C-alpha positions as a LaTeX table, in Angstrom:
\begin{tabular}{lrrr}
\hline
Residue & $x$ (\AA) & $y$ (\AA) & $z$ (\AA) \\
\hline
Unk1 & 16.24 & $-24.43$ & $-48.71$ \\
Unk2 & 14.02 & $-27.02$ & $-50.36$ \\
Unk3 & 14.11 & $-30.61$ & $-48.53$ \\
Unk4 & 14.28 & $-33.58$ & $-50.82$ \\
Unk5 & 11.82 & $-36.28$ & $-49.57$ \\
Unk6 & 11.45 & $-39.72$ & $-50.95$ \\
Unk7 & 8.12 & $-40.75$ & $-52.52$ \\
Unk8 & 6.16 & $-43.25$ & $-50.51$ \\
Unk9 & 6.39 & $-46.57$ & $-52.42$ \\
Unk10 & 3.33 & $-48.46$ & $-53.69$ \\
Unk11 & 1.51 & $-51.17$ & $-51.98$ \\
Unk12 & $-0.84$ & $-53.85$ & $-52.68$ \\
Unk13 & $-3.01$ & $-55.65$ & $-50.31$ \\
Unk14 & $-5.15$ & $-59.25$ & $-50.44$ \\
Unk15 & $-7.29$ & $-59.62$ & $-47.20$ \\
Unk16 & $-8.94$ & $-62.38$ & $-45.64$ \\
Unk17 & $-12.50$ & $-62.72$ & $-45.49$ \\
Unk18 & $-13.97$ & $-60.46$ & $-42.58$ \\
Unk19 & $-11.28$ & $-58.09$ & $-43.04$ \\
Unk20 & $-13.00$ & $-54.92$ & $-44.75$ \\
Unk21 & $-11.23$ & $-51.75$ & $-45.82$ \\
Unk22 & $-12.06$ & $-48.43$ & $-44.01$ \\
Unk23 & $-12.69$ & $-45.42$ & $-46.24$ \\
Unk24 & $-10.39$ & $-42.94$ & $-44.51$ \\
Unk25 & $-12.05$ & $-40.00$ & $-45.98$ \\
Unk26 & $-15.63$ & $-40.69$ & $-44.85$ \\
Unk27 & $-17.36$ & $-38.46$ & $-42.66$ \\
Unk28 & $-17.01$ & $-40.12$ & $-38.95$ \\
Unk29 & $-20.69$ & $-39.96$ & $-38.23$ \\
Unk30 & $-21.63$ & $-41.78$ & $-41.40$ \\
Unk31 & $-18.84$ & $-44.28$ & $-41.06$ \\
Unk32 & $-19.91$ & $-45.26$ & $-37.39$ \\
Unk33 & $-23.56$ & $-45.75$ & $-38.58$ \\
Unk34 & $-22.17$ & $-47.86$ & $-41.45$ \\
Unk35 & $-20.37$ & $-49.85$ & $-39.06$ \\
Unk36 & $-23.58$ & $-50.24$ & $-36.61$ \\
Unk37 & $-25.56$ & $-51.61$ & $-39.58$ \\
Unk38 & $-22.89$ & $-53.91$ & $-40.79$ \\
Unk39 & $-22.52$ & $-55.16$ & $-37.36$ \\
Unk40 & $-26.62$ & $-55.59$ & $-37.33$ \\
Unk41 & $-26.63$ & $-57.51$ & $-40.35$ \\
Unk42 & $-23.53$ & $-59.70$ & $-39.68$ \\
Unk43 & $-24.44$ & $-60.49$ & $-36.21$ \\
Unk44 & $-28.00$ & $-59.94$ & $-35.35$ \\
Unk45 & $-28.04$ & $-62.12$ & $-31.99$ \\
Unk46 & $-25.07$ & $-60.01$ & $-30.58$ \\
Unk47 & $-26.01$ & $-57.81$ & $-27.59$ \\
Unk48 & $-26.57$ & $-53.97$ & $-28.23$ \\
Unk49 & $-23.63$ & $-53.40$ & $-25.61$ \\
Unk50 & $-21.49$ & $-55.62$ & $-27.94$ \\
Unk51 & $-22.24$ & $-53.69$ & $-31.05$ \\
Unk52 & $-21.69$ & $-50.37$ & $-29.28$ \\
Unk53 & $-18.61$ & $-51.43$ & $-27.85$ \\
Unk54 & $-17.29$ & $-52.62$ & $-31.48$ \\
Unk55 & $-18.45$ & $-49.28$ & $-32.82$ \\
Unk56 & $-16.66$ & $-47.14$ & $-30.33$ \\
Unk57 & $-13.85$ & $-49.51$ & $-30.42$ \\
Unk58 & $-13.25$ & $-49.27$ & $-34.11$ \\
Unk59 & $-13.75$ & $-45.54$ & $-34.36$ \\
Unk60 & $-10.92$ & $-44.38$ & $-31.46$ \\
Unk61 & $-8.71$ & $-47.13$ & $-32.81$ \\
Unk62 & $-9.04$ & $-45.64$ & $-36.34$ \\
Unk63 & $-8.53$ & $-42.09$ & $-35.02$ \\
Unk64 & $-5.46$ & $-42.74$ & $-33.45$ \\
Unk65 & $-4.13$ & $-44.74$ & $-36.61$ \\
Unk66 & $-4.76$ & $-41.86$ & $-38.71$ \\
Unk67 & $-3.19$ & $-39.35$ & $-36.32$ \\
Unk68 & 0.15 & $-41.62$ & $-37.04$ \\
Unk69 & $-0.25$ & $-41.70$ & $-40.84$ \\
Unk70 & $-1.80$ & $-44.80$ & $-41.66$ \\
Unk71 & $-2.21$ & $-45.42$ & $-45.38$ \\
Unk72 & $-4.59$ & $-48.17$ & $-44.90$ \\
Unk73 & $-7.22$ & $-49.57$ & $-42.12$ \\
Unk74 & $-9.14$ & $-52.41$ & $-42.07$ \\
Unk75 & $-12.15$ & $-53.34$ & $-39.69$ \\
Unk76 & $-11.77$ & $-57.03$ & $-38.70$ \\
Unk77 & $-14.94$ & $-58.48$ & $-37.92$ \\
Unk78 & $-15.40$ & $-62.37$ & $-37.57$ \\
Unk79 & $-16.99$ & $-64.86$ & $-35.51$ \\
Unk80 & $-15.00$ & $-67.10$ & $-33.25$ \\
Unk81 & $-15.73$ & $-71.01$ & $-32.91$ \\
Unk82 & $-17.90$ & $-70.32$ & $-29.98$ \\
Unk83 & $-20.27$ & $-67.93$ & $-32.03$ \\
Unk84 & $-18.95$ & $-65.05$ & $-30.44$ \\
Unk85 & $-18.52$ & $-62.02$ & $-32.60$ \\
Unk86 & $-14.86$ & $-60.58$ & $-32.38$ \\
Unk87 & $-13.49$ & $-57.48$ & $-33.46$ \\
Unk88 & $-10.05$ & $-55.86$ & $-34.23$ \\
Unk89 & $-8.46$ & $-53.28$ & $-36.44$ \\
Unk90 & $-5.50$ & $-53.88$ & $-39.12$ \\
Unk91 & $-3.55$ & $-50.54$ & $-39.92$ \\
Unk92 & $-0.71$ & $-50.19$ & $-42.35$ \\
Unk93 & 1.91 & $-47.36$ & $-42.31$ \\
Unk94 & 4.82 & $-46.82$ & $-44.87$ \\
Unk95 & 7.18 & $-45.00$ & $-42.93$ \\
Unk96 & 10.75 & $-43.54$ & $-44.63$ \\
Unk97 & 13.70 & $-45.24$ & $-42.58$ \\
Unk98 & 17.17 & $-46.02$ & $-43.51$ \\
Unk99 & 17.61 & $-49.55$ & $-43.57$ \\
Unk100 & 21.11 & $-50.20$ & $-43.21$ \\
Unk101 & 23.01 & $-53.16$ & $-45.00$ \\
Unk102 & 20.80 & $-55.17$ & $-47.02$ \\
Unk103 & 19.00 & $-57.75$ & $-45.26$ \\
Unk104 & 19.83 & $-56.43$ & $-42.05$ \\
Unk105 & 16.91 & $-54.68$ & $-40.93$ \\
Unk106 & 14.59 & $-57.58$ & $-39.38$ \\
Unk107 & 17.25 & $-58.74$ & $-36.97$ \\
Unk108 & 18.08 & $-55.55$ & $-36.04$ \\
Unk109 & 14.60 & $-54.09$ & $-35.64$ \\
Unk110 & 13.78 & $-57.28$ & $-33.48$ \\
Unk111 & 16.69 & $-56.47$ & $-31.31$ \\
Unk112 & 15.51 & $-52.96$ & $-30.85$ \\
Unk113 & 11.80 & $-53.89$ & $-30.09$ \\
Unk114 & 13.01 & $-56.35$ & $-27.57$ \\
Unk115 & 14.86 & $-53.58$ & $-25.87$ \\
Unk116 & 12.39 & $-51.22$ & $-25.94$ \\
Unk117 & 9.18 & $-53.52$ & $-24.93$ \\
Unk118 & 10.91 & $-56.08$ & $-22.46$ \\
Unk119 & 7.58 & $-57.72$ & $-21.81$ \\
Unk120 & 6.69 & $-58.18$ & $-25.47$ \\
Unk121 & 7.09 & $-61.41$ & $-27.66$ \\
Unk122 & 9.52 & $-60.40$ & $-30.22$ \\
Unk123 & 10.98 & $-62.58$ & $-33.09$ \\
Unk124 & 11.64 & $-62.48$ & $-36.88$ \\
Unk125 & 9.48 & $-64.50$ & $-39.44$ \\
Unk126 & 9.99 & $-65.29$ & $-43.00$ \\
Unk127 & 7.10 & $-64.11$ & $-45.43$ \\
Unk128 & 6.73 & $-64.49$ & $-49.25$ \\
Unk129 & 7.93 & $-61.08$ & $-49.55$ \\
Unk130 & 11.06 & $-61.36$ & $-47.21$ \\
Unk131 & 11.88 & $-61.41$ & $-43.63$ \\
Unk132 & 10.08 & $-59.26$ & $-40.90$ \\
Unk133 & 10.44 & $-58.30$ & $-37.21$ \\
Unk134 & 7.35 & $-59.30$ & $-35.30$ \\
Unk135 & 6.39 & $-58.34$ & $-31.62$ \\
Unk136 & 3.36 & $-58.82$ & $-29.80$ \\
Unk137 & 2.33 & $-57.02$ & $-26.70$ \\
Unk138 & $-0.52$ & $-56.29$ & $-24.32$ \\
Unk139 & $-1.40$ & $-52.67$ & $-23.75$ \\
Unk140 & $-3.31$ & $-50.55$ & $-21.04$ \\
Unk141 & $-5.50$ & $-47.97$ & $-23.00$ \\
Unk142 & $-7.48$ & $-45.66$ & $-21.25$ \\
Unk143 & $-11.12$ & $-45.27$ & $-22.19$ \\
Unk144 & $-12.61$ & $-41.70$ & $-21.40$ \\
Unk145 & $-15.92$ & $-41.97$ & $-19.50$ \\
Unk146 & $-17.70$ & $-39.56$ & $-22.18$ \\
Unk147 & $-17.42$ & $-42.39$ & $-24.22$ \\
Unk148 & $-19.98$ & $-44.47$ & $-22.49$ \\
Unk149 & $-21.71$ & $-41.19$ & $-21.05$ \\
Unk150 & $-20.25$ & $-41.90$ & $-17.36$ \\
Unk151 & $-18.29$ & $-39.63$ & $-15.20$ \\
Unk152 & $-15.32$ & $-42.06$ & $-14.63$ \\
Unk153 & $-12.92$ & $-43.41$ & $-17.04$ \\
Unk154 & $-11.94$ & $-47.02$ & $-17.50$ \\
Unk155 & $-8.89$ & $-48.85$ & $-18.93$ \\
Unk156 & $-9.00$ & $-51.53$ & $-21.35$ \\
Unk157 & $-6.37$ & $-54.19$ & $-22.16$ \\
Unk158 & $-5.80$ & $-54.65$ & $-25.81$ \\
Unk159 & $-3.49$ & $-56.94$ & $-27.92$ \\
Unk160 & $-0.94$ & $-55.41$ & $-30.42$ \\
Unk161 & 1.08 & $-57.39$ & $-32.93$ \\
Unk162 & 3.00 & $-55.00$ & $-35.20$ \\
Unk163 & 5.03 & $-56.68$ & $-38.19$ \\
Unk164 & 7.94 & $-54.46$ & $-39.59$ \\
Unk165 & 8.67 & $-55.16$ & $-43.30$ \\
Unk166 & 11.67 & $-53.53$ & $-44.87$ \\
Unk167 & 10.75 & $-52.16$ & $-48.47$ \\
Unk168 & 13.16 & $-54.16$ & $-50.86$ \\
Unk169 & 14.01 & $-50.93$ & $-53.13$ \\
Unk170 & 13.05 & $-48.10$ & $-51.32$ \\
Unk171 & 14.29 & $-46.42$ & $-47.74$ \\
Unk172 & 10.95 & $-47.44$ & $-46.35$ \\
Unk173 & 9.47 & $-50.00$ & $-43.72$ \\
Unk174 & 6.00 & $-51.24$ & $-43.90$ \\
Unk175 & 4.52 & $-51.58$ & $-40.48$ \\
Unk176 & 1.28 & $-53.84$ & $-40.11$ \\
Unk177 & $-0.23$ & $-53.16$ & $-36.76$ \\
Unk178 & $-3.19$ & $-55.46$ & $-35.51$ \\
Unk179 & $-5.21$ & $-54.49$ & $-32.57$ \\
Unk180 & $-7.88$ & $-56.25$ & $-30.51$ \\
Unk181 & $-9.76$ & $-56.32$ & $-27.18$ \\
Unk182 & $-10.38$ & $-60.21$ & $-27.63$ \\
Unk183 & $-7.76$ & $-61.47$ & $-26.26$ \\
Unk184 & $-9.63$ & $-64.78$ & $-25.28$ \\
Unk185 & $-9.81$ & $-65.63$ & $-29.07$ \\
Unk186 & $-6.22$ & $-64.74$ & $-29.62$ \\
Unk187 & $-5.57$ & $-68.17$ & $-30.91$ \\
Unk188 & $-8.14$ & $-67.91$ & $-33.48$ \\
Unk189 & $-7.13$ & $-64.62$ & $-34.66$ \\
Unk190 & $-3.51$ & $-65.66$ & $-35.30$ \\
Unk191 & $-4.24$ & $-67.80$ & $-38.49$ \\
Unk192 & $-6.33$ & $-64.89$ & $-39.84$ \\
Unk193 & $-3.17$ & $-62.62$ & $-39.38$ \\
Unk194 & $-0.82$ & $-65.01$ & $-41.07$ \\
Unk195 & $-3.20$ & $-64.77$ & $-44.17$ \\
Unk196 & $-3.27$ & $-61.00$ & $-44.11$ \\
Unk197 & 0.26 & $-60.65$ & $-43.55$ \\
Unk198 & 1.28 & $-62.82$ & $-46.45$ \\
Unk199 & $-1.42$ & $-60.70$ & $-48.77$ \\
Unk200 & 1.03 & $-57.81$ & $-48.49$ \\
Unk201 & 2.91 & $-57.37$ & $-51.69$ \\
Unk202 & 5.10 & $-55.13$ & $-53.20$ \\
Unk203 & 4.07 & $-55.87$ & $-56.74$ \\
Unk204 & 0.87 & $-55.26$ & $-58.54$ \\
Unk205 & $-1.60$ & $-57.90$ & $-58.90$ \\
Unk206 & $-1.27$ & $-60.46$ & $-61.61$ \\
Unk207 & $-3.62$ & $-58.74$ & $-64.06$ \\
Unk208 & $-1.66$ & $-55.54$ & $-64.22$ \\
Unk209 & 1.39 & $-54.94$ & $-66.43$ \\
Unk210 & 4.72 & $-55.69$ & $-64.96$ \\
Unk211 & 6.68 & $-54.26$ & $-67.77$ \\
Unk212 & 5.47 & $-50.79$ & $-66.69$ \\
Unk213 & 7.50 & $-51.17$ & $-63.67$ \\
Unk214 & 11.40 & $-50.19$ & $-63.38$ \\
Unk215 & 13.58 & $-53.37$ & $-63.15$ \\
Unk216 & 14.77 & $-53.47$ & $-59.93$ \\
Unk217 & 10.65 & $-53.74$ & $-59.15$ \\
Unk218 & 10.22 & $-56.90$ & $-61.22$ \\
Unk219 & 9.11 & $-60.11$ & $-59.87$ \\
Unk220 & 11.21 & $-62.21$ & $-61.98$ \\
Unk221 & 9.94 & $-65.76$ & $-61.14$ \\
Unk222 & 6.00 & $-64.37$ & $-61.60$ \\
Unk223 & 7.27 & $-62.79$ & $-64.75$ \\
Unk224 & 8.81 & $-66.04$ & $-65.85$ \\
Unk225 & 6.00 & $-68.15$ & $-65.31$ \\
Unk226 & 3.02 & $-65.85$ & $-65.57$ \\
\hline
\end{tabular}
């Protein structure tokens, strides 16, 4: 018996400076070499250990996100206020899910996240595209010793911020997940993440025709005022 599936809805992203989309089909070696070159260019004064750590952390996180079905991944590389280069990863997933009564998902999801992750900071936020559940937590991530060419493995602490957005006309949830090891600069990440999350849209850019979309996907305000 054939199983009916719901097509994954389209999604548009506008990312802040320092957020660079990753080619998910690129050869692993080529991607790591290109990341290293970009680090050398952007942060020539950074220590080689910092650059190597950033390259390894980026690829390790990317592989985990691809296994989970990411539809978009960005490498986030910026310079903190103290001049230190800091790095994170933003992954976006579009997951089929029944949303329940209209408008109920964000509060229900926040309750479920708070129960599943009692140590997390959980809440509901208002974004231009609607209300969303938000959770931030610290995770202990094992790092195999082979990554550094040593016999013993280590544990790295990363901070994860997850935003869950119900799709307005499709039974899907958009999960935007940011992770970083640079916990000391968390306050500097927050405004960048707010900009990135506000750049998520269920509608095409303004230079694309909205008339080609079905009526339930029209952005009536933008259509009226251009």
